[in-house]
VEXDREN-2710 file (C-alpha; in Angstrom, 1 decimal):
% VEXDREN-2710
k/r/px/py/pz
1/MET/-4.5/-7.7/-19.4
2/LYS/-7.3/-7.6/-16.8
3/LYS/-4.9/-6.2/-14.3
4/VAL/-3.8/-3.4/-16.7
5/MET/-7.4/-2.5/-17.5
6/THR/-8.3/-2.4/-13.8
7/PHE/-5.3/-0.1/-13.1
8/ALA/-6.3/2.2/-16.1
9/VAL/-9.9/2.5/-14.9
10/LEU/-8.9/3.3/-11.3
11/ALA/-6.3/5.8/-12.4
12/GLY/-8.8/7.5/-14.6
13/LEU/-11.4/7.7/-11.8
14/LEU/-8.9/9.2/-9.4
15/VAL/-7.8/11.8/-11.9
16/LEU/-11.4/12.8/-12.4
17/CYS/-11.9/13.1/-8.7
18/ALA/-8.7/15.1/-8.3
19/THR/-9.5/17.6/-11.0
20/GLY/-12.8/18.4/-9.3
21/VAL/-11.1/19.2/-6.0
22/LEU/-8.6/22.1/-5.2
23/ALA/-4.9/21.2/-4.7
24/SER/-5.2/17.4/-5.0
25/THR/-2.4/14.9/-5.8
26/VAL/-2.8/11.6/-7.8
27/TYR/0.0/9.1/-7.6
28/PHE/0.9/5.5/-8.5
29/ASP/3.6/3.1/-7.5
30/TYR/4.5/-0.1/-9.2
31/LEU/6.6/-3.0/-7.8
32/PRO/7.6/-5.1/-10.8
33/SER/9.7/-7.7/-9.0
34/GLY/9.4/-8.0/-5.3
35/THR/9.7/-10.8/-2.7
36/TYR/7.0/-12.5/-0.7
37/GLU/8.1/-14.6/2.3
38/MET/5.7/-16.8/4.2
39/GLY/6.5/-19.1/7.0
40/VAL/7.2/-19.5/10.7
41/SER/10.1/-17.7/12.4
42/LYS/13.2/-18.3/10.2
43/GLU/11.7/-21.2/8.4
44/SER/10.0/-19.5/5.5
45/ASP/9.4/-20.0/1.7
46/SER/10.1/-17.2/-0.7
47/TYR/8.1/-16.3/-3.8
48/ASP/8.2/-13.6/-6.5
49/CYS/5.5/-11.0/-6.3
50/SER/4.4/-7.8/-8.2
51/ASP/2.0/-5.1/-7.2
52/TYR/0.7/-1.7/-8.0
53/LEU/-0.9/1.1/-5.9
54/VAL/-2.9/4.1/-7.1
55/GLY/-4.1/6.8/-4.8
56/VAL/-5.3/10.4/-4.3
57/VAL/-4.6/12.9/-1.5
58/VAL/-6.8/15.9/-0.9
59/PRO/-5.5/18.6/1.6
60/ALA/-7.8/20.9/3.6
61/GLU/-5.8/23.4/5.6
62/LYS/-4.0/21.3/8.3
63/PHE/-6.0/18.2/7.4
64/GLN/-5.7/15.8/4.5
65/PHE/-7.8/12.9/3.2
66/GLY/-6.6/10.0/1.1
67/LEU/-7.8/7.0/-0.8
68/GLU/-5.7/4.1/-2.1
69/TYR/-6.3/0.9/-4.1
70/SER/-3.7/-1.8/-4.3
71/SER/-3.3/-5.2/-5.9
72/THR/-0.6/-7.8/-5.2
73/ASP/0.1/-11.0/-7.1
74/ILE/2.1/-13.8/-5.5
75/ASP/3.6/-16.1/-8.2
76/ASP/4.2/-19.8/-8.0
77/ASP/8.0/-20.3/-8.7
78/GLU/7.4/-23.7/-10.3
79/SER/4.6/-22.9/-12.7
80/ASP/5.0/-19.1/-13.1
81/ILE/1.3/-18.5/-12.4
82/THR/-0.4/-16.4/-9.9
83/SER/-1.0/-18.5/-6.8
84/MET/-2.5/-15.8/-4.6
85/GLN/-3.8/-12.3/-5.1
86/PHE/-4.2/-9.6/-2.4
87/THR/-6.5/-6.6/-3.3
88/GLY/-7.4/-3.8/-0.9
89/TRP/-8.6/-0.3/-0.2
90/LYS/-7.3/2.2/2.4
91/ILE/-9.1/5.4/3.5
92/THR/-6.9/7.8/5.4
93/GLY/-7.5/11.0/7.5
94/GLY/-4.4/12.9/8.4
95/TYR/-3.4/16.0/10.5
96/GLN/-0.4/18.2/9.9
97/CYS/1.2/18.4/13.3
98/PHE/4.4/20.1/12.2
99/LYS/5.6/22.1/9.2
100/THR/8.5/24.2/8.1
101/GLU/9.5/25.5/4.7
102/LYS/11.2/22.1/3.9
103/PHE/9.8/19.6/6.3
104/GLU/6.3/18.3/7.0
105/LEU/5.1/15.8/9.6
106/ILE/1.6/14.2/9.5
107/THR/-0.2/11.8/11.8
108/ASN/-2.7/9.4/10.2
109/LEU/-5.7/7.3/11.1
110/SER/-6.7/4.9/8.4
111/TYR/-9.2/2.1/7.7
112/LEU/-7.8/-0.8/5.6
113/TYR/-9.8/-3.5/3.9
114/TRP/-8.2/-6.3/1.9
115/LYS/-8.9/-9.8/0.8
116/ALA/-6.5/-12.6/-0.2
117/GLU/-7.7/-15.2/-2.7
118/ASP/-5.8/-18.4/-3.0
119/GLU/-6.1/-19.4/-6.6
120/GLY/-4.7/-22.9/-6.3
121/GLU/-6.7/-26.1/-5.6
122/GLY/-9.5/-25.6/-3.2
123/SER/-9.7/-21.9/-3.6
124/THR/-9.8/-20.0/-0.3
125/THR/-10.5/-16.4/0.5
126/PHE/-9.2/-14.5/3.6
127/LYS/-10.4/-11.0/4.7
128/TYR/-8.8/-8.5/7.0
129/SER/-10.0/-5.0/7.9
130/PRO/-8.0/-3.3/10.7
131/THR/-7.8/0.3/11.8
132/LEU/-4.3/1.7/11.2
133/ILE/-2.4/4.4/13.1
134/GLY/0.5/5.9/11.3
135/ILE/2.9/8.8/10.7
136/ALA/4.1/10.3/7.4
137/CYS/6.8/12.9/6.6
138/LYS/8.2/14.8/3.7
139/TYR/11.5/16.6/3.3
140/ARG/11.9/18.9/0.3
141/ILE/15.6/19.1/-0.4
142/ASN/15.1/21.7/-3.1
143/ASP/12.6/22.6/-5.9
144/LYS/13.4/19.4/-7.7
145/ILE/13.9/16.7/-5.1
146/CYS/11.7/15.4/-2.3
147/ILE/12.0/12.5/0.1
148/SER/8.9/11.1/1.8
149/GLY/8.1/8.2/4.1
150/LEU/5.2/6.5/5.7
151/VAL/4.7/3.9/8.6
152/ASP/1.4/2.3/9.4
153/CYS/0.6/-0.1/12.3
154/ALA/-2.7/-2.0/12.8
155/THR/-4.6/-2.1/16.0
156/SER/-5.8/-5.6/16.9
157/ASP/-8.1/-7.2/14.4
158/PHE/-8.9/-10.7/13.0
159/ILE/-8.2/-12.5/9.7
160/ILE/-11.4/-14.3/8.7
161/GLU/-11.4/-17.3/6.5
162/GLU/-14.5/-17.1/4.3
163/GLY/-16.9/-20.0/4.8
164/GLU/-15.2/-21.0/8.0
165/ASP/-16.0/-20.2/11.7
166/GLU/-12.3/-19.5/12.5
167/ALA/-11.1/-16.0/13.1
168/TYR/-7.4/-15.4/13.8
169/PRO/-5.9/-12.4/15.7
170/ALA/-3.4/-10.6/13.4
171/ASP/-0.7/-7.9/13.6
172/TYR/0.1/-5.7/10.6
173/THR/2.9/-3.2/10.0
174/ALA/3.8/-1.5/6.7
175/ALA/6.4/1.1/5.7
176/ARG/7.5/2.8/2.5
177/VAL/10.0/5.4/1.5
178/LYS/10.1/7.3/-1.8
179/TYR/12.6/9.6/-3.6
180/SER/10.8/11.9/-6.0
181/TYR/12.2/14.1/-8.8
182/PHE/10.0/17.0/-10.1
183/PHE/10.4/17.5/-13.8
184/THR/7.8/20.4/-13.6
185/LYS/6.1/22.1/-10.7
186/ASP/3.3/19.6/-10.8
187/PHE/4.7/16.3/-12.2
188/ALA/7.3/14.0/-10.5
189/ALA/8.8/10.6/-11.1
190/SER/9.8/8.5/-8.1
191/LEU/11.9/5.6/-6.9
192/GLY/11.1/3.9/-3.7
193/TYR/11.1/0.8/-1.4
194/LYS/8.1/-0.8/0.4
195/TRP/7.9/-3.4/3.1
196/SER/5.0/-4.9/5.0
197/LYS/4.6/-7.7/7.6
198/LEU/1.5/-9.6/8.6
199/ILE/1.5/-12.1/11.5
200/MET/-1.5/-14.3/11.8
201/HIS/-1.7/-15.7/15.3
202/ASP/-2.9/-19.2/14.6
203/ASN/-1.2/-22.3/16.2
204/SER/2.1/-21.4/14.5
205/ASP/2.1/-17.6/14.3
206/LEU/2.4/-17.5/10.5
207/GLU/4.4/-14.6/9.1
208/MET/3.9/-13.0/5.7
209/ILE/6.4/-10.4/4.5
210/THR/6.3/-8.4/1.2
211/LYS/9.1/-6.2/0.1
212/GLY/10.7/-4.7/-2.9
213/PHE/11.7/-1.6/-4.9
214/THR/9.0/0.5/-6.6
215/PHE/8.9/3.2/-9.3
216/GLY/6.1/5.5/-10.0
217/ALA/4.8/9.0/-10.7
218/SER/2.6/11.8/-9.1
219/CYS/0.7/14.7/-10.5
220/ASP/-0.7/17.8/-8.6
221/PHE/-3.9/19.4/-9.7
END
């Protein structure tokens, strides 16, 4: 219930922001049943996960600015409870470097901040705040159908364990692709797939991979 309320409040705030700015887009994506893999090399454990993402994009001539909030729950298979939660913000500035009637290519520079809270015994909080460089594209097949994609890669940064002196170098890569169908000129429903990989360079180079299918919607104002 708390997660639903948080999503509703954030969606409402982003809608209010969008309606006050010319030509803005508000969107959300929901991953109801994804997979979270954590381990070293091929030796990894797999858990169920779910997440949602809500965001707004504001174009300004060849530039665009975006804000996203996301929340991911990692579930304990044995007890069906949330064992870890990732929450984060991403602020993005983009530049339209190529555009035709159907195709658009944008380069992005983003700042990401997230924290991971282990809700098991001996609760631990990790924080990560890298700068991301990325590329996004859209291909409008016709008036009803659009395919879009995004890839982000982090520059070097550190994962910090709260309350500890240790800071671990980390690499982060994320990608998502989305198929959108426009029921009207301004409203679309979407089906997509998202994937992300975080490598924490401790003594074992721990890998964390999140992936799964999403569905969502977007609205232009």
